[in-house]
C-alpha positions in Angstrom: 14.6 -3.5 -20.8 12.8 -2.7 -24.1 14.3 0.6 -25.2 11.6 0.9 -27.9 9.0 1.8 -25.3 7.9 5.4 -25.7 9.3 7.5 -22.9 6.0 8.9 -21.6 4.5 7.0 -18.6 1.2 5.2 -19.1 -0.8 6.8 -16.3 0.2 9.8 -14.2 1.6 12.6 -16.3 1.7 15.5 -13.8 0.5 17.4 -10.7 -0.5 21.0 -10.2 -2.5 23.2 -7.8 -6.2 23.1 -8.4 -6.3 26.9 -8.2 -3.6 28.9 -10.0 -4.2 31.8 -7.6 -4.1 29.6 -4.5 -2.4 31.4 -1.6 -0.6 28.9 0.5 -0.9 29.3 4.3 2.5 29.8 6.1 2.5 26.3 7.7 3.5 22.8 6.8 3.2 21.3 4.2 2.4 24.5 2.3 5.6 26.2 3.4 7.8 23.6 1.7 10.1 25.6 -0.7 9.4 23.5 -3.7 5.7 24.2 -3.6 6.4 27.7 -4.8 5.2 27.9 -8.4 4.6 24.1 -8.2 4.0 22.2 -11.4 5.3 18.7 -11.7 5.5 16.6 -14.9 6.2 12.9 -15.1 8.0 12.0 -18.2 9.5 8.6 -17.3 8.3 5.1 -16.5 10.3 5.3 -13.3 10.6 8.5 -11.2 12.7 8.9 -8.1 12.2 11.5 -5.4 15.5 12.4 -3.6 16.4 14.9 -0.9 17.3 15.2 2.8 15.1 14.0 5.6 12.2 16.5 6.0 12.4 17.8 2.4 8.9 16.7 1.7 9.3 13.5 -0.4 6.9 11.5 1.7 4.5 14.4 1.9 4.1 14.5 -1.9 4.0 10.8 -2.4 1.2 10.6 0.2 -0.7 13.2 -1.8 -0.2 11.2 -5.0 -1.4 8.1 -3.3 -4.6 9.8 -2.1 -5.3 11.3 -5.5 -4.7 7.9 -7.1 -7.3 6.2 -4.8 -4.8 4.5 -2.6 -4.7 4.5 1.2 -2.4 7.0 2.8 -1.1 4.4 5.3 -0.1 2.1 2.5 -1.6 -0.9 0.6 -4.0 -1.3 -2.3 -7.4 0.0 -3.0 -9.0 -2.9 -1.1 -7.3 -1.5 2.0 -8.9 2.0 1.8 -11.0 1.4 4.9 -7.9 0.3 7.0 -6.0 3.3 8.3 -3.2 2.1 10.6 -0.7 5.0 10.4 -0.9 8.3 12.2 -1.9 10.3 9.1 -5.6 10.1 8.4 -5.6 12.3 5.3 -3.3 14.3 3.1 -3.8 18.0 3.5 -1.7 18.7 0.4 -3.8 16.4 -1.7 -6.8 18.6 -1.1 -5.1 21.4 -3.1 -3.5 19.4 -5.9 -5.0 18.1 -9.1 -3.5 15.1 -10.8 -3.1 14.8 -14.6 -3.8 11.3 -15.7 -3.5 10.0 -19.3 -5.7 7.2 -18.0 -6.5 5.8 -14.6 -4.7 2.5 -13.8 -6.8 -0.5 -13.0 -4.5 -1.4 -10.2 -2.0 0.2 -7.9 -0.2 -0.1 -4.6 1.4 2.3 -2.1 4.4 0.6 -0.4 5.3 2.4 2.8 8.3 0.9 4.6 7.5 2.9 7.7 4.2 1.1 8.3 5.0 -2.2 6.7 4.9 -4.2 10.0 1.5 -2.8 10.7 0.2 -3.8 7.3 1.5 -7.3 7.7 -0.3 -7.5 11.1 -3.5 -6.3 9.4 -3.4 -9.2 7.0 -2.9 -11.6 10.0 -6.0 -10.0 11.6 -8.0 -10.6 8.5 -6.9 -14.2 8.4 -8.2 -14.7 12.0 -11.5 -12.8 11.3 -14.3 -15.3 10.7 -16.2 -12.6 8.9 -13.4 -12.1 6.3 -14.3 -14.5 3.6 -11.3 -14.2 1.3 -7.7 -15.4 1.7 -5.9 -12.2 2.9 -2.5 -13.7 1.8 -3.6 -14.5 -1.8 -1.7 -11.7 -3.4 1.3 -11.9 -1.0 2.7 -15.4 -1.6 0.0 -17.3 0.3 1.3 -16.9 3.8 1.8 -14.3 6.5 4.4 -11.6 5.8 5.6 -12.1 9.3 6.9 -15.6 8.5 9.9 -14.2 6.6 12.7 -11.8 7.5 11.9 -8.1 7.0 13.8 -7.8 3.8 12.6 -11.1 2.4 9.0 -10.2 3.0 9.5 -6.8 1.4 10.6 -8.5 -1.8 7.9 -11.2 -1.6 5.2 -8.6 -1.4 6.6 -6.7 -4.4 7.1 -9.8 -6.5 3.6 -11.0 -5.8 1.7 -7.7 -5.7 3.4 -5.6 -8.4 2.2 -6.5 -11.9 0.4 -3.8 -13.9 -0.5 -0.4 -12.5 0.7 2.6 -10.7 3.2 1.7 -7.9 4.3 4.2 -5.3 7.2 3.3 -3.0 8.4 5.2 0.0 12.0 4.2 1.0 11.7 0.5 -0.1 15.4 0.0 0.5 15.1 0.4 4.3 15.2 -3.4 4.9 16.9 -4.5 1.7 20.6 -5.5 1.5 22.6 -4.1 -1.5 22.0 -7.5 -3.3 18.3 -7.4 -2.7 18.2 -3.8 -3.9 19.5 -5.1 -7.2 16.7 -7.7 -7.2 14.2 -4.9 -6.8 15.8 -3.0 -9.7 15.4 -6.1 -11.9 11.8 -6.5 -10.8 11.0 -2.9 -11.8 12.7 -3.4 -15.1 10.7 -6.5 -15.8 7.4 -4.8 -14.8 7.7 -1.9 -17.2 8.5 -4.0 -20.2 4.8 -4.3 -21.2 4.2 -0.6 -20.9 1.5 -1.1 -18.3 3.4 -0.1 -15.1 4.6 3.1 -13.7 6.8 3.6 -10.6 7.3 6.6 -8.3 9.8 6.0 -5.6 11.1 8.1 -2.7 14.5 6.9 -1.8 17.9 7.5 -0.2 19.6 4.6 -2.0 22.3 5.4 -4.6 21.9 1.8 -5.9 18.2 2.3 -6.8 19.0 5.7 -8.4 21.1 3.9 -11.0 18.0 2.7 -12.8 18.4 3.4 -16.6 16.1 6.0 -18.1 14.6 7.0 -14.7 14.0 10.7 -13.8 15.5 11.8 -10.5 13.7 14.8 -8.9 15.7 16.8 -6.4 13.7 18.0 -3.4 16.6 20.0 -1.9 16.1 22.7 -4.5 13.2 24.9 -5.6 11.5 24.5 -7.9 11.6 20.7 -8.3 13.8 19.8 -11.2 15.6 16.7 -12.6 19.1 16.0 -11.4 21.8 13.6 -12.7 22.8 10.6 -10.5 26.3 11.9 -10.1 25.1 15.3 -8.9 23.0 13.9 -6.0 24.4 14.2 -2.5 23.4 10.5 -2.0 25.8 9.4 -4.7 28.6 11.8 -3.9 28.7 11.1 -0.1 28.4 7.3 -0.6 31.2 7.3 -3.2 33.4 9.7 -1.2 33.2 7.8 2.1 33.8 4.4 0.4 36.8 5.7 -1.5 38.3 7.9 1.2 36.8 7.0 4.6 39.5 8.7 6.6 38.8 12.1 5.1 35.2 11.9 6.5 36.3 10.5 9.9 38.6 13.4 10.4 35.5 15.4 10.8 33.1 12.7 12.3 35.5 11.6 15.0 39.1 12.8 14.6 40.5 10.3 17.2 39.2 7.3 15.2 41.7 5.8 12.8 40.3 3.9 9.8 42.4 1.2 8.2 41.3 0.4 4.7 40.6 -3.3 4.1 43.3 -5.3 2.3 42.6 -6.0 -1.4 
């Protein structure tokens, strides 16, 4: 990675409420604790969202996608008319204003949750006589269903992520630890030219090791950066790998864990 790159990201610099005096209704998503006094600055080429399930990571990344002109169900701008997930719009996005240094020419919202539906959408386009283009052109030239789940994840990213704003929601869900390292190498390569920015919601301690990335903690209010070693993801993973029996005393006291021979 070229460390001489300036630290400021090339596109999205922040998010804030459109109205400083906005009074949030007492319902989801406006009752998320971190929305109190919300103001978010992006100061790194790669930003991670971390937090427990239900902490609001996906809710915010959906809003960012909407405000960046990307479909809430996932995909690129050419997929705006294709809504295949349950969410039809982002309620949070209506109240937020993005701060762009400049708008990226390209972008993509990768949603692991709806990936299979997106792969099927490309297949439908291939079978549609009225669809004149090759739907697989930017995805390795063939159906994403022809590879394993993890392999197709990486193939999409390798073929589709070049220059632009890339939003990823739990990309590690189908990736082995080795393939997560491949994704880290891909991200490092894409930011070398200073024309790519990544915002990633994840539970993966492996991905969180990315050098120079900012990790934002959704388990505290307000949102603030956190060091890798301070995240519960890192601490729990390290703890159970180093001392599994300590955890199994609480998970299932009758189960005995023998450490593998070295």
